[in-house]
C-alpha positions as CSV (number, residue, x, y, z in Angstrom):
1,X,0.0,0.0,0.0
2,X,1.5,3.3,-1.0
3,X,1.8,6.5,1.0
4,X,-0.8,8.0,-1.4
5,X,-3.3,5.5,0.0
6,X,-2.0,5.8,3.6
7,X,-2.3,9.6,3.6
8,X,-6.0,9.3,3.2
9,X,-6.1,8.5,6.9
10,X,-5.7,12.3,7.3
11,X,-6.9,13.8,4.0
12,X,-9.5,11.4,2.6
13,X,-12.2,14.0,3.0
14,X,-12.5,15.0,-0.7
15,X,-15.9,14.7,-2.2
16,X,-16.7,14.3,-6.0
17,X,-16.0,17.5,-7.9
18,X,-14.3,19.3,-5.1
19,X,-11.2,21.4,-4.6
20,X,-10.1,22.7,-1.3
21,X,-7.3,24.6,0.4
22,X,-5.1,23.1,3.0
23,X,-5.6,24.4,6.5
24,X,-3.5,23.9,9.6
25,X,-5.9,24.4,12.5
26,X,-8.9,22.7,13.9
27,X,-11.6,22.9,16.6
28,X,-9.9,21.9,19.8
29,X,-12.3,22.7,22.6
30,X,-12.4,20.2,25.5
31,X,-15.2,18.4,27.2
32,X,-15.6,18.3,31.0
33,X,-13.4,15.7,32.7
34,X,-15.2,12.5,33.7
35,X,-14.3,10.3,36.6
36,X,-15.4,7.1,34.8
37,X,-13.0,4.2,34.5
38,X,-12.6,4.6,30.8
39,X,-11.8,8.3,31.2
40,X,-8.7,7.3,33.1
41,X,-7.1,5.6,30.0
42,X,-4.1,7.4,28.5
43,X,-4.8,9.3,25.2
44,X,-2.4,7.0,23.3
45,X,-4.4,3.9,24.3
46,X,-7.1,4.6,21.7
47,X,-4.4,5.4,19.1
48,X,-2.7,2.0,19.7
49,X,-6.1,0.3,19.5
50,X,-6.8,1.9,16.1
51,X,-3.4,1.0,14.8
52,X,-3.8,-2.6,15.9
53,X,-7.1,-2.8,14.2
54,X,-5.6,-1.4,11.0
55,X,-2.8,-4.0,11.2
56,X,-5.4,-6.8,11.4
57,X,-7.5,-5.7,8.4
58,X,-4.4,-5.0,6.3
59,X,-3.0,-8.5,6.9
60,X,-6.4,-10.1,6.2
61,X,-7.6,-7.5,3.7
62,X,-8.1,-9.9,0.7
63,X,-9.9,-12.5,2.8
64,X,-12.1,-10.0,4.5
65,X,-13.0,-7.9,1.5
66,X,-14.5,-4.5,1.9
67,X,-17.5,-5.7,3.9
68,X,-15.4,-7.7,6.3
69,X,-13.0,-4.8,6.8
70,X,-15.8,-2.4,7.4
71,X,-17.4,-4.6,10.0
72,X,-14.1,-5.3,11.7
73,X,-13.2,-1.6,11.9
74,X,-16.6,-0.1,12.7
75,X,-16.6,-0.8,16.5
76,X,-13.0,0.4,16.8
77,X,-13.6,3.6,14.9
78,X,-16.8,4.3,17.0
79,X,-14.8,3.7,20.2
80,X,-11.7,5.8,19.5
81,X,-13.2,8.8,17.6
82,X,-15.6,11.5,18.8
83,X,-17.5,11.3,15.5
84,X,-20.5,13.3,16.6
85,X,-18.2,16.1,17.7
86,X,-16.3,15.9,14.4
87,X,-19.4,15.9,12.3
88,X,-20.8,19.0,14.0
89,X,-17.5,20.9,13.7
90,X,-17.1,19.8,10.0
91,X,-20.1,21.9,8.9
92,X,-19.2,24.9,11.1
93,X,-22.0,27.5,11.6
94,X,-24.4,25.5,9.4
95,X,-24.9,23.0,12.3
96,X,-27.0,25.6,14.1
97,X,-29.3,26.2,11.2
98,X,-29.7,22.5,10.2
99,X,-33.0,20.8,11.1
100,X,-33.0,17.9,13.6
101,X,-33.5,15.5,10.6
102,X,-30.5,17.0,8.7
103,X,-28.4,16.7,11.8
104,X,-29.3,13.1,12.3
105,X,-28.7,12.2,8.7
106,X,-25.3,14.0,8.8
107,X,-24.2,12.1,11.9
108,X,-25.2,8.8,10.3
109,X,-23.5,9.6,7.0
110,X,-20.4,10.9,8.7
111,X,-20.0,7.8,10.8
112,X,-20.3,5.5,7.8
113,X,-18.0,7.6,5.7
114,X,-15.3,7.6,8.3
115,X,-15.3,3.8,8.6
116,X,-15.6,3.4,4.8
117,X,-12.4,5.5,4.2
118,X,-10.4,3.0,6.3
119,X,-12.2,-0.1,4.9
120,X,-11.8,1.1,1.3
121,X,-8.2,2.2,1.5
122,X,-6.4,-0.2,3.8
123,X,-6.5,-3.0,1.4
124,X,-3.2,-4.8,1.9
125,X,0.0,-5.0,4.0
126,X,3.6,-5.0,2.8
127,X,5.6,-4.4,6.0
128,X,4.1,-1.1,7.2
129,X,4.5,-0.4,10.9
130,X,3.2,2.3,13.2
131,X,5.3,3.9,16.0
132,X,3.8,5.9,18.8
133,X,6.3,8.5,20.0
134,X,4.4,10.0,22.9
135,X,1.8,12.4,24.2
136,X,1.9,16.1,24.8
137,X,-0.5,18.7,26.2
138,X,-2.2,21.0,23.7
139,X,-4.7,23.8,23.6
140,X,-7.8,23.9,25.8
141,X,-7.2,20.7,27.6
142,X,-6.6,18.5,24.5
143,X,-3.7,16.2,24.0
144,X,-1.6,15.4,20.9
145,X,-0.3,11.8,20.3
146,X,2.5,11.8,17.8
147,X,3.0,8.8,15.6
148,X,4.8,7.7,12.5
149,X,3.7,5.2,9.8
150,X,6.9,3.5,8.5
151,X,6.6,2.2,4.9
152,X,9.6,0.1,3.7
153,X,8.7,0.9,0.1
154,X,8.0,4.6,0.4
155,X,8.6,7.6,2.7
156,X,7.5,7.6,6.3
157,X,4.3,9.5,7.2
158,X,3.9,11.6,10.3
159,X,0.4,11.3,11.8
160,X,-0.4,13.4,14.8
161,X,-3.7,12.8,16.6
162,X,-5.6,15.4,18.6
163,X,-7.8,14.1,21.4
164,X,-10.2,15.6,23.9
165,X,-11.5,14.1,27.1
166,X,-15.1,13.1,27.0
167,X,-17.4,11.3,29.5
168,X,-16.2,8.1,27.8
169,X,-12.5,8.8,27.9
170,X,-10.1,10.3,25.4
171,X,-11.4,10.5,21.9
172,X,-9.8,11.5,18.6
173,X,-11.2,14.8,17.2
174,X,-8.6,15.5,14.5
175,X,-5.6,14.0,12.6
176,X,-2.7,16.0,11.3
177,X,-0.9,14.6,8.2
178,X,2.9,15.4,8.3
179,X,2.3,17.7,11.2
180,X,0.4,20.5,9.4
181,X,-2.6,19.2,7.4
182,X,-5.7,19.2,9.7
183,X,-8.3,16.7,8.5
184,X,-11.1,18.5,10.5
185,X,-10.1,21.9,9.1
186,X,-10.1,20.6,5.6
187,X,-13.6,19.1,6.0
188,X,-14.9,22.2,7.6
189,X,-13.7,24.3,4.7
190,X,-15.0,21.9,2.1
191,X,-18.3,21.0,3.6
192,X,-19.2,24.5,4.5
193,X,-18.5,25.7,1.0
194,X,-20.8,23.0,-0.4
195,X,-23.6,23.8,1.9
196,X,-23.3,27.5,1.2
197,X,-23.4,26.9,-2.6
198,X,-25.9,24.1,-2.9
199,X,-27.5,23.4,0.5
200,X,-27.3,20.8,3.2
201,X,-28.9,18.1,1.1
202,X,-26.0,18.4,-1.4
203,X,-23.5,17.5,1.3
204,X,-25.5,14.5,2.4
205,X,-25.7,13.3,-1.3
206,X,-22.0,13.8,-1.8
207,X,-21.1,11.9,1.3
208,X,-23.3,8.9,0.2
209,X,-21.8,9.0,-3.3
210,X,-18.3,8.9,-1.8
211,X,-19.3,5.9,0.4
212,X,-20.6,4.1,-2.6
213,X,-17.3,4.8,-4.5
214,X,-15.3,3.3,-1.6
215,X,-17.5,0.3,-1.4
216,X,-17.1,-0.3,-5.1
217,X,-13.3,0.1,-5.5
218,X,-11.8,-2.4,-8.0
219,X,-11.9,-5.9,-6.6
220,X,-14.4,-5.0,-3.8
221,X,-18.1,-5.6,-3.3
222,X,-20.5,-3.1,-1.9
223,X,-21.9,-3.9,1.5
């Protein structure tokens, strides 16, 4: 698997017919600290859990197929990401004016699209390895977990995860590719532009179209 495919872990937010500018900042407000057992886990625990799941599906990618990879990754992605938070921030001010139905449909599409990106792109393993370098405090109570994806056939990729503490523990709210490209900021710029031009329904349609493309990549079957 090439770095082009791997980089989609941070930048696979493009929708059909879109162009967008790279941004380097993202929403980083923190939720209240919980005293629950899961909230005591270290921020890097969730990152390591995600990486282990990606190892598993890469090594069994052909046997699992798209549907198997999706089902294997879905509970892990739901566990380690704060997807509701990310979905809300990805549409910026348009969240406030969206109807309850639109919000519900966005959350559902955003959840599925996030899992589909991993299932559709991590389709094989040729010696890639993740290294977690450590944690550091960041703005407004968030934490950064710095990692590297080593690829023996290509350049290494720096992946930095931003997490905030929720009632269910530390959850990923952003990923930075090579230290500067914020996935959440890219999505916010792109999604907001589409809603402004064509309305909320256009975003939902584009997300579903992108999911269908990922399901139907060469050699895969749609779920």
